[in-house]
N, C-alpha and C positions, 0 to 999 in steps of 0.2 A: 443492390443499393441504388437509390435514386440518383440521377445526375444532378438533381437540385439539392442544394445544401439544406441542412436543417433550418437555418435562418430564413432561406428563401421559401421553404414550405410553411413556416410559421407566418410569414408575411402574406403568402397566398391564402392561408386560412382566414386571417384578419380581413383581407380584401373580400373573400367569398362571403363571410358572415355579414359584413356591412352591405354588400350588394343584395344578398338574399333578404335581409330585413327590409331594405328599401323596396325591393320588388314585392314583398309580401304586403307592405303597407298599401301599395298601389292596388293589389288584388283585393284587399279588404275594402277599399273604397268602392269597388264594383259589386261586392257581395250583397245580394238581395236588393239590388238597385237596377236601374235601366242599363242594359248593355245589349249589344248585337251578338246573336248566336248564328254561326255558320256550321254546316254539316260537312265533315271531312270523310264520312263513311259511317258504317254501323257502330253505334255507341261511341262515336268519336267526334264530339262537338268542338268548335273553336269559338272563343269569345273575345271581346275587347280586353278582358283581364289577361288572357294568355298573351296577347300582342303587346300590351303595356308592360307586363312583367318581362317578356323577352327583350324588349327594347332597353329596359333598365339594365338587365343582366349583361347584355351584349356590350352596351356602352361602357359599363363599369369594368367588366372583366377583360374584354378584348382591348379596351383602351389602355389598361394598365399593363397588359402582358401581350403585346402585339406579336411576339414570337411563338405564342402557344396556338395550338389548333382549336377549332370550335365545332361542336356538334350540338345542335338544339332541335327539338321537335318542331319548333316554329321558325326555323331558318333554313333556307334552301341549302342543301348539303353540297360540299365541295371536296373533291379528292385531295385537296391541298393538306387537309388535316392528317392524312395518312402518313405524310413524311415528317410529322412532328412527334418529338418524344414526349411532350407534355400537351395535353388537350383538355379543355373544359368540355364537360358533357352536362347539359342542363335540360330540365323540363320546367318551363316557366310556370305551369300549373299542372301538376300531376294529380289527376282526379277531377278533370274538368266536368265530367258528367255529374259528380257529386256537387260541384260548385253550382251548376245550373239548377240542381234540385234543392238547393238550400241545405245540403247535408255537410256539416263542417269537418269533413274527413278528406282533405286535400292538402297538398304542400307545394311550396316552391322548392325545387330540387336542384342542387348544384354539386358537381363532382369535379375533381381534378384527377385525371388519369395520367400516370407516368410510365412509359415503356409498357403500356398495356395493363397496368395494375391500378386499381382504385385506391389512391392514397389519401384522399381528402374528400369529405362529404359534409354538406350542410343542408338540412331540411327544416323548413319553417311552415308551420300551420298558423296562418295569420288570424284565424278566427278564434281558435282555442289558445293562441299565443304559446305554442309549443315549439321550442328550438332544439333540434338534435344536431350535434356536431361531432365529427370524428376526424382524426389525423394520425397517420403513421409516418414516422421518419422525421418529425420535428425535433426541436431541442429536447423535449421531454419524452421522446419515444412515442409510444402509443397514448393518445389522449382521446377520451370520449366524454362528452358533457350533455346533460339534459337540462335545459333552462338554466345554464350557467354552472351547474353543480356536476362534479364527477359522477359518472354512471357506468353501468356494466350489465352484462346479460345475467340471467338467473342461473342457479346451480341445479335446477329441476332436472333429474336424470332419468325419469321413467315416463312412458307414454300416458298412463292414467293420470288425469288431472292437468295434462299439458294444455296450455292455451294456444290454439292455432288460429292466427288471424288470416282470414281468407276472403276471396272475392265475394261480394254480395251477389253478383250475377251467378257465379259458380255454385254458391249455396242454394240459390233459388232453383237451379237446374238439378239439384240433388247429388252433385258430384262428391260431396263429403259424407253422405249418408253411409257408404260402406265402411267408413272409419269409426263409426259410433261404437262398435264392439271393442275397440282398442282403448276406450276410456278417455280419449282426447276431447277437449272442449273447443269446437269450432266457433269462431266469433267473426261475424260478417263486418268487414271494414272496407272503406272505399279505396283510396289511392294505394297503388303498389308500393310506392316509396314510403308512404306513411306507415304501412305495415312494418317495413324494415326498421323505421325509427322506434316503433313500439317494442320490437324485439331487442334492439340495442339498449333501450332504456329499462329493460327488465319488466315491461308491462305486458309482455307475451313471451312465449317460449320459441315460437317458430312461425314462419309463413312459407307456403309453397304453392306452386302450380306446375303441372306438367306442360302447360301451354307456353308457347314462345312469348318473350317479352323484349321490348326494345331496350337498348343500352341506356337511353335517357330515363327510362322508368326505374332503372336498377342501380346505376353506378353510384349515385350519392349515398343511397341506403346501404349498399354493399360495403363502401368504405367505412361507414359508421359502425356497422355490425362487426366488421373485422377489428376495428379499433377498440370496440367495447368488449373484446374477448370472445366473440361468437365466430360462426363459420358461415361462409356463403359459397355455394357451388351451383353449377347447372344440374340438370336432372341425372347426369351421368357421374356426378360426384367430382367434377373437375372445376377448378376456378377458371372461368372463361377469360380470354384476353379481350380487353376493351379497345375501342377506337378501331374497329374493323370496317372494311369496305361495306359489308352488309351488317348493320348494327343490330343484330337480332340474336337473342340468347335462347337456346333450346331448353326451356323449362328452368325454373329457379327454385332454390331452397336456401333460406336463411334461418339459422337456428342459434340457440345458446351454446352450441358446440356439443354438449353432452347428449343431445337427442339426434345429432346429425345422421349417424349411421342408421339408426332405427327408422328415421323418416325417409331416408333414401330407399330403404326397403319397402316402406309403405307406398311411396311414389311409384316404384317400378315393380311392385308385386303383382 
């Protein structure tokens, strides 16, 4: 049980929604407009949109909850967060590469992690105006919404016909070709977090990669998938603890729950 009351979690969700929408509006203002792009490494650009979004999120979230920890892709990390039971984990623009290419498959991602568990998530695609929200432990228990309406994962229980949203880069490399005989339908989608949102909203059955992913790529989406009745684990079938000193997860699998065991076998087969 979270040390935060249901009322406190509901208030945190309202705060996160408002901050995410504000950050998304700022990102939208840069889309297909003039902005500076810096290179943080292979396929890892940084733009003015990332920085503007990060500033808005940090000011809004940290300003209202100074006792919570903070982990963001665009903020210098501090071990101070490791001593906090509640920590915001954010990616100001998850899918910056898609943003720079003019592909509207990126989101602002916000999560609240309590005692290592993702309990709250908000994802916002400001171009397609898609808002994914999830909360566990509030007054209403588990709550998942897509564009303001209650949502949940699909009941599709067999691999044939399952829609698997996957990395465009991994698709181009042919990593999903061995799965074709299983009858699954791989669909190339940009942002890691955006894929989670699609699963939670019943617009896909699963997403996975055996490759490591940072906590800020995953935490918000994981919270929403779990709130929507799905399942999320690492490649070993375990729910990873978040807010770790090294914020990296060894492979990820998010599903509608019904396909989780089968896809774990596919990942590790």
